[in-house]
N, C-alpha and C positions, 0 to 999 in steps of 0.2 A: 477707213477707220471704223472698227467695230463699235457697236452701240455700248453704252455703259452697262446695260443689263447683260449683254453677252460676256463682257469682261468679268462681271460679278459672277455669272454662272460658271465660267471656266475656273475662276479662283475658288469658288465653293466646291466644285467637283474635285479639285486637287487639295482640298483642306488648307488653302492658303489665305482664306478670308475670315477674319475674326470681327464680328460686329462690335464687340466691346472696344476693341482697339481702333476700329475705323471711326467711331464717333468722337474719339479724342483728337483727331487731326482736323486742321483747318483747311479749307479749300485754297488752292493755289491762287495767289493774287499777283498779277504782273505789275511791276512798277512802271510808271509812265510819266514823263514830263508833261507839263500842261500846254506847251506850244512848240511848234517846229523850231529847229536849230538851237534849242536849249541844251540838248545833250546828243552828241554823236557817239555811236559805239563802233570801235574799229577792231578788226580781228583778222588774222591770217587763218585760213581754213586748211592748213596742212599743205602738202605739196603733192603734185602728180607728175608723172612722166608724160611728155608729149609724144607724138608719133615719131619725132626726130630724136627722142632719147633725152632731150633737154628738160630739166625740171621747171615746172610752173608753180608759183606760189600765189594762190588767189588771195587778194586782200579786199575785204569788204568794209565800207563805211556807211553805217545805217543811222538814220534819224530815229531817235528813241520815240518821239511822239507819233509821227506819221507812219513809221516803219518803212519810209522811202529809202531805197538803196541809192544814196548819192554818189557812191563810188564802188566800182567793181573792177579791180585791176589784176591783170595776169603778169605778176612780177617775176623777174628772173632770179631774185633772191629776197631775203628779209632784212636787208641792211638799212642803216639810217639814211643814206642818200636816196635809195629807192623809195622808201616810205615818204621822205620829204617831198619828192617830186609829186607823188600821188596826193599828198595833203594839200600842197600848193594848188594843184589842178582843181581839187574839190572845193577849196576855199574861194578860189577865183570864180568858180561857177555859182556857188550857193551862199557865199559869205562865211564869216567866222562864227563858229558856234560859241555858246557861253561856256560849255565844258565838254570834255571828251572822257570816255571811259574805255579801258582796254585791260585785258588780263595780264599782259606782260609775261605770259607763260608760253611753254612750248605749244605749237599748233596741235 
């Protein structure tokens, strides 16, 4: 990752950095729950073809507080029964979370 000063120099060189506009923006602040298992984030990461030509749909289940990856599953599809098995496995291992978040959008 380049240093912030390098990124600023590149933006200035290409007239893409305006100091007056820059000071109007707030620094990014990541939301984070206060304790583990308060919120899990679940997301399909798209799909990839395997060496056999079969599609793999990676599913991640991430703890928001600790950023611990409680589940990483190579799913054959993105259907309800497939996801249910992954969730049951994760919940039996780490317990039920207080809440979950997912985008419900296309991977």
